[in-house]
Structures are given as structure tokens and as C-alpha cells.
N, C-alpha and C positions, 0 to 999 in steps of 0.2 A: 766442622769436622777437622780434627788435627791433620796437618799435612802429611805426617808420617804414616797415617792410616791409608791414605789414598793409593799409594803404590801397591799395597797389599790387596785392596779392593780391585784395582786394575788387574792384578795378577790372578785373582780368584775368578774374575769374569773371563779373562783370556783363557785360562785353563778350562773353565766350564764350557765355553763355546767350542773350543777345539775338541774337548773330550766328548761332547754331545753329538759329534758327527758319526752316524751309524754306518760305518764302512761295511759291516757284514750284510746289512740290508741293501745297501747301495750296490755292492758287488754281485750279490745273488740276483737281484732284479736285473742288473745290466747283463748278466749271463743268461737271462731268460728262465731262471729257476723259480720265479715267483717270490712270494713273501717268506723270508726265513722264519718269521714269527709263527708261521703255520706248520713248521717242520720240527720234528723232535721235541726238544724242551721248550721251543718258542723263543729261545735266547738269541741275541744278535751277535754273539761272540764267535770266535774261531772254532771252538769245539762243536758248536751246533752247525756251523757252516760245513764242517767236515762230514756231517751226517748227510749232506747232499751227495756225497761221493766224489766231490771235486776237491782234491787235495791242493790244487793250485790256488783256488779261491780261499780255502781255509788258511793257507800260508800267507796269502796276500792280506787277509783280514787280520791275522796275527801281527804282521809287520806294521800295517797301517794303524792298528789300535795302539801299538806301542809308540809309534811316531807321534800320535796325537797327544801323547803325554810328554815326549821328549821335546818337541818343538816349543810348546808354551813355557816349559821349565827353562829352556835355554834362553828364550826371549826375555822372560821375566828376570832371570839372573843378569842378563846383559844390561837391561834398562833400569832395574830397580833393586838389584842385589840378591843376596842368598836367601834372606827371609822370604822375599817375594817368590823366589824360585820354589821354595817348599810349599807356599800357599798355592802356587800355580799347579803343582802336582796334585794337591788335594782337590782343587777345582776340576782338574781333568778327570779324576776318578769319579767325582760327583756327577759330572756331565755324562760320562759313559754309563754309569749305573742308573741315573735318573734324568734322561734327556727330555727336556720340555717338549720337543718335537714329536716324541713318541708316547706322550701321556705319562712321562716319568717312569717308563718301563724299559730299561736298557739291559746291558750285559752284566756279567759278574765281576769283571774288572781285573782278571789275571794278567792279560797282556798289558793293560794300562799300568798296573803296578810294576810290571817288569820295566816298562819304558821309563816310568817315574824314577825308579831306583837307579837305573843305569845313568840317567841324566843327573840325578842328585849326588850319587856316589857309586861310580861304576863297579867298585869292588863288591859293595853290598849287593848290587844288581846281579853280578856274576854268581855270587854265593846263592842268591835266591834261585837262579836258574839251575845251579848245581844240585841244590836240595830238591827242587821239583823233579829233575831228571832222575835222581837217585830213587826217590819214592815211586815215581812213575814206572821205572824199570823193575823195581823189586816187588811192588805191591799191585801194579797194573791198574791203579785207580786214579784217574786224572784229578778228581776233586780232592782226594786225600793228599795228593802231591801238592796241590795249590794251597790247601789249608796248612799243611806242615811248613811249607816254605814261608807262608805269610806269618805264621806263629813265631818262627825263628828270626824273621827279618828285623824286628825292633831290637833284638839283642845285638845283632851284628851292626845295626845302625848306631847303636849306643857305643859299642866297643870301637868301631872303626870310623865313626863319624862324630856326632855330638848329641847332647841331650835334646836339642831342638829338632834335629833330624829324627832321632828316635821317637819323639813325641808325635811328629807328623806321620811317620811310618806306622806307629801304633794305631793312630786314627784310621789310616787307610786299611790296615789289617783287620780292624774291627768291622769296618764297612764290608770288607771282602767276606768275612765270616757271616755277616748278616745276609749278604747276597747268596751265600751258599747254605742258608738255613735248611732248605729242603734236602740238599745233598747230605747235610749232617744228620738229618733224621733218618735217611736211608742207610747211611754208614752205621748208625747205631743199631738199626734193624738187620743189617747185613744184606740189604737188597740193592745197594748202589751198583750200577753197571760198571764193569771193568772196561779198560781200554780194549777195544775190539768187539764190544757188544755183549759180552757175557755178564754174569753176576758174580760178585765176589764179596765175601764178608770183609769188613774192615778189621 
């Protein structure tokens, strides 16, 4: 195997292992709330943790899920360079969405994408957050906000970053869309729940 490939493989594995840590599941169990996978959507991410009614746990899940992308990206950049950092971001996203420890059934990846973008290019990361907040406040649908932010992220990654960054961000965005396929179907039908629990057409 060419030696230049090894750092990328190391970065991919590092990212996957960090990303596969199910903080939502760990925190809810530690708080005595049972298995988060048996609540709401069954997702292990912050949005579903919020359905337990514990905003602190939801916030903690959001921060930790973002950090599990930030840390491997920064480590990979330090040891193996920028290409490895981008691969680590992809690995973290794959680990979160398809953790081997949970039968490859993980979260939808919004927090991990935020962490990845902030670590790879903080300006693009902040724009992602701004787009999410804008759509969330105006349309009151969390999934629509995430999908819109993800759809526009590759454009900003290309304009403010590089072609390679845009390529990786495009890959992550496509995976995020795949993870939100059920939400997309509900958005099309106009039955996707709004922030706060009601239903609102997309």
C-alpha cells in the first residue's frame, strides 16, 4: 500500500471511532431516562434527546456530538495534514450515522456536520449555523433547516475554501440527506412536525 494512503486511512479510522461514540444514548442512560432509541424517533441525536424534556441533556448531546468531529479533524490535521483532516471529518460523520456498536443505526449527523465544518473552515461552519437558525426561526421545522443548511454548505465550501473541501462537504451533505429521507417524505406530504411538536407543511 502506498505510504501516502496510510495517513488517510488512519484519519478515516480515527474519525469513525470518535464519531461512533453514542453520546445521546450514554447521557440519557446515565440520567436514568432509559434507552433513547425507544423514545420519539428512536434517533440518538440531540433533537430526539430533547423529546425527553431534558434541555440540558439535549444541549450536552449537541456539544459532544459536534466535538466528536472537531477533535479527530484537529488531530488528523496536526499529524497528517489537511487532506487527512477532511477524511477524518467524513469518518466522523460515517461513525455517527452508522456506528458498529449500535448495529450501524445511529444519528442523522447535523451536529457532527456542524463540528466538522467549524474545524475544517470556521467561516463555512458559522454560515451553516446561520442558515439553520434562519430557516428554523422562519419555518419552524428543524429538518428543513438542517437540509437547507446542508444543501448550501458545499457552495460556501467551494467559494470560501477549496474544491477538495467542497467535495468532502458535498459527500457529507448527501449522507445527511440520506439520513433524513423519512423527514423529506414527510416534508413533501406536509406532515413533518414543527419545532414545538405541531405539524407544519414545508
